[in-house]
C-alpha positions, -999 to 999 in steps of 0.1 A, spaced: -245 -751 -204 -242 -769 -171 -218 -754 -146 -199 -784 -132 -170 -768 -113 -159 -733 -101 -125 -724 -88 -118 -690 -72 -84 -674 -68 -78 -642 -49 -45 -628 -62 -23 -598 -54 -3 -586 -84 27 -563 -77 28 -531 -97 60 -517 -112 52 -484 -94 23 -473 -71 -10 -463 -87 -22 -430 -71 -56 -415 -74 -80 -392 -54 -89 -421 -31 -54 -434 -23 -25 -454 -35 -21 -491 -45 12 -510 -46 -4 -542 -57 -36 -549 -76 -59 -573 -58 -81 -593 -81 -103 -624 -81 -100 -649 -110 -125 -677 -117 -120 -709 -135 -153 -723 -146 -158 -758 -161 -186 -773 -181 -180 -809 -192 -146 -810 -209 -145 -772 -215 -130 -746 -191 -125 -709 -192 -114 -680 -170 -129 -647 -159 -117 -619 -137 -130 -591 -115 -108 -565 -99 -122 -542 -72 -87 -536 -55 -76 -545 -20 -96 -519 -1 -132 -505 -5 -120 -472 -18 -129 -472 -55 -162 -488 -46 -178 -503 -15 -164 -537 -26 -129 -552 -22 -111 -583 -33 -113 -604 -1 -150 -595 3 -160 -605 -33 -140 -637 -30 -158 -646 2 -192 -636 -11 -187 -655 -43 -175 -686 -25 -202 -687 1 -233 -674 -17 -230 -666 -54 -212 -696 -68 -234 -721 -48 -264 -705 -64 -253 -716 -99 -231 -746 -94 -247 -777 -111 -272 -755 -129 -280 -752 -166 -273 -716 -175 -284 -707 -211 -276 -670 -212 -259 -641 -193 -294 -628 -185 -304 -661 -169 -273 -660 -148 -280 -625 -137 -316 -635 -128 -303 -664 -106 -280 -640 -88 -306 -612 -84 -318 -625 -50 -285 -611 -37 -285 -573 -34 -259 -552 -51 -223 -565 -51 -216 -560 -89 -179 -568 -87 -187 -601 -70 -214 -610 -96 -190 -600 -124 -167 -629 -114 -193 -654 -125 -208 -634 -154 -175 -627 -170 -165 -663 -167 -198 -675 -182 -192 -654 -213 -156 -667 -218 -169 -703 -213 -197 -697 -238 -171 -683 -263 -151 -715 -261 -181 -739 -262 -194 -720 -293 -158 -718 -308 -165 -682 -315 -144 -651 -305 -159 -633 -277 -162 -599 -295 -181 -616 -323 -203 -635 -298 -215 -603 -283 -223 -587 -317 -192 -567 -326 -183 -562 -362 -148 -547 -358 -117 -562 -342 -95 -532 -335 -100 -500 -315 -77 -471 -305 -67 -465 -269 -56 -435 -248 -28 -428 -224 -34 -424 -186 -14 -407 -159 -18 -411 -122 -6 -387 -95 32 -386 -99 61 -376 -77 67 -344 -96 52 -322 -123 83 -326 -144 79 -364 -143 43 -360 -155 51 -335 -182 78 -358 -195 54 -388 -196 27 -368 -213 51 -355 -239 62 -390 -248 26 -402 -250 17 -374 -274 47 -380 -295 39 -417 -296 5 -409 -312 -19 -416 -283 -51 -398 -294 -61 -385 -260 -45 -380 -225 -63 -388 -192 -50 -371 -160 -58 -381 -125 -71 -350 -107 -74 -346 -69 -70 -318 -43 -33 -307 -43 -29 -321 -79 -55 -301 -97 -56 -268 -116 -19 -259 -114 -11 -294 -128 -37 -291 -155 -25 -257 -164 11 -269 -169 0 -299 -191 -24 -277 -212 4 -251 -217 27 -278 -230 0 -293 -252 -25 -266 -261 -46 -285 -286 -43 -322 -277 -75 -339 -264 -72 -342 -226 -96 -351 -198 -94 -354 -161 -105 -382 -138 -115 -371 -104 -124 -405 -89 -152 -389 -68 -128 -365 -51 -150 -334 -51 -184 -321 -41 -210 -298 -58 -196 -271 -35 -165 -272 -57 -184 -259 -86 -162 -229 -90 -131 -251 -95 -148 -269 -124 -159 -236 -139 -123 -226 -139 -113 -259 -154 -138 -252 -182 -112 -227 -196 -88 -256 -205 -110 -271 -232 -112 -306 -218 -129 -335 -234 -147 -344 -201 -147 -344 -163 -147 -380 -154 -166 -389 -121 -160 -355 -104 -186 -360 -75 -194 -389 -51 -193 -425 -63 -231 -431 -58 -244 -398 -70 -264 -388 -101 -284 -359 -88 -255 -335 -81 -238 -346 -113 -269 -334 -131 -266 -300 -115 -229 -298 -122 -236 -307 -159 -261 -278 -161 -235 -254 -146 -204 -262 -167 -195 -263 -204 -173 -294 -202 -191 -328 -206 -195 -348 -174 -186 -385 -177 -199 -410 -151 -178 -439 -140 -183 -452 -105 -219 -438 -103 -230 -462 -131 -228 -495 -112 -258 -512 -128 -283 -509 -156 -309 -490 -135 -283 -463 -125 -275 -458 -162 -312 -453 -169 -315 -429 -140 -285 -409 -151 -298 -405 -186 -333 -395 -173 -317 -368 -151 -292 -357 -177 -264 -363 -153 -237 -368 -180 -228 -367 -216 -204 -397 -216 -204 -430 -197 -173 -450 -189 -182 -488 -188 -161 -513 -169 -175 -548 -170 -166 -557 -134 -180 -524 -120 -214 -530 -135 -218 -567 -126 -203 -583 -157 -203 -583 -194 -241 -590 -196 -248 -556 -179 -220 -538 -197 -236 -547 -230 -271 -536 -218 -257 -503 -206 -239 -498 -239 -272 -503 -257 -291 -480 -235 -266 -452 -239 -265 -458 -277 -303 -454 -279 -300 -421 -258 -272 -407 -280 -246 -409 -252 -212 -421 -264 -193 -446 -242 -158 -458 -237 -143 -488 -220 -124 -484 -187 -100 -507 -170 -92 -517 -134 -55 -527 -141 -67 -563 -146 -43 -590 -157 -44 -599 -193 -72 -623 -185 -96 -595 -176 -81 -569 -198 -88 -589 -229 -125 -592 -219 -125 -554 -219 -109 -554 -253 -137 -576 -266 -164 -553 -252 -147 -522 -267 -154 -535 -302 -191 -526 -299 -202 -497 -320 -210 -471 -294 -176 -472 -278 -163 -442 -297 -139 -425 -272 -104 -440 -269 -104 -468 -244 -86 -472 -210 -69 -505 -220 -32 -508 -212 -4 -531 -223 7 -555 -196 42 -539 -195 27 -506 -184 20 -518 -149 34 -554 -145 69 -567 -150 53 -601 -156 16 -603 -163 -4 -630 -146 -21 -639 -178 -4 -654 -208 1 -642 -235 4 -606 -221 -17 -578 -236 2 -557 -262 -7 -526 -282 -7 -525 -319 -5 -497 -345 -37 -491 -363 -40 -482 -399 -38 -444 -391 -8 -449 -369 -24 -445 -335 -19 -470 -307 -47 -495 -303 -57 -531 -294 -69 -561 -314 -95 -586 -302 -81 -621 -297 -96 -653 -311 -95 -668 -276 -90 -650 -242 -58 -659 -224 -55 -680 -193 -34 -674 -162 1 -687 -162 0 -717 -138 33 -709 -119 25 -672 -116 -10 -680 -105 3 -702 -77 29 -676 -66 5 -647 -65 -26 -665 -50 -36 -652 -15 -65 -677 -11 -82 -704 -32 -115 -722 -32 -130 -750 -52 -167 -757 -57 -177 -789 -75 -213 -796 -83 -229 -819 -57 
């Protein structure tokens, strides 16, 4: 396909309540959406690194500027026949996976519409439903957390994820495990600890968790390998797997026994599929994570989650969990699967942003026509 026009929108989407993690707190989710046009067909993509470079070195204003000034001009007016070809054209620019994901994700949604084929089928998935888990950030009180977890367990969510950081760690975990002694639980540390905290994770081993998600620094695979050797609980890498090579290195070093794959974090759907395949060949199960995207980006995560090696319940949330009014339309909603657990269903066509909401929430906008 020929890329005739690219529009970029940096948006700030207000949350119902702040999202708190080991690296800080967000009251809005800053994201970059992309409208890409080929001939008479258009489609949308999204990449969501947040407002500040805390989850990763990238941030929304930065990826908007980089994509506008460097990445998009590299492909505008070009014939792009595959995601791999697009990645090759962008490879002269070092790193910046969230920025590259803006264009990669948009290319796939555009290809889906040109081919008139649902995205999950286009990438090779044979199912169209998967189960999801329930996540809980750092809350104002332990009682509030216990109430929320209790409702999620009663509602049938097959696993619980707890944000875990200094000051909200073992006592919190002990209280939740006491209330739910047998339910699958894992903790997400968002790079909040160091290998010197090994004793803390040895203590956490006693709670029978499904995994420790990203316990150590965001760019590390060496210390994670040491941690995995020293603890019983599986280590899961998230932030540390930011491209295909990092996934290969983590597998070679035995740094983890699970991998969380977020399309935007790894440079787009092209790389997400490659990492899924590498992990599958190595016998390492994966699961799809989310970045609190609008329904535009979240449904791309849904499509990815349909691949076979995504076996752990996904981090995909209904729009109403975080937003009073989703930027995308229709909003993402959960369904009940045949066994009664909450899940998501892949759509025939990914949603677009609602025009009025897009206008209201846009911080900055750029248009790049082909010359």
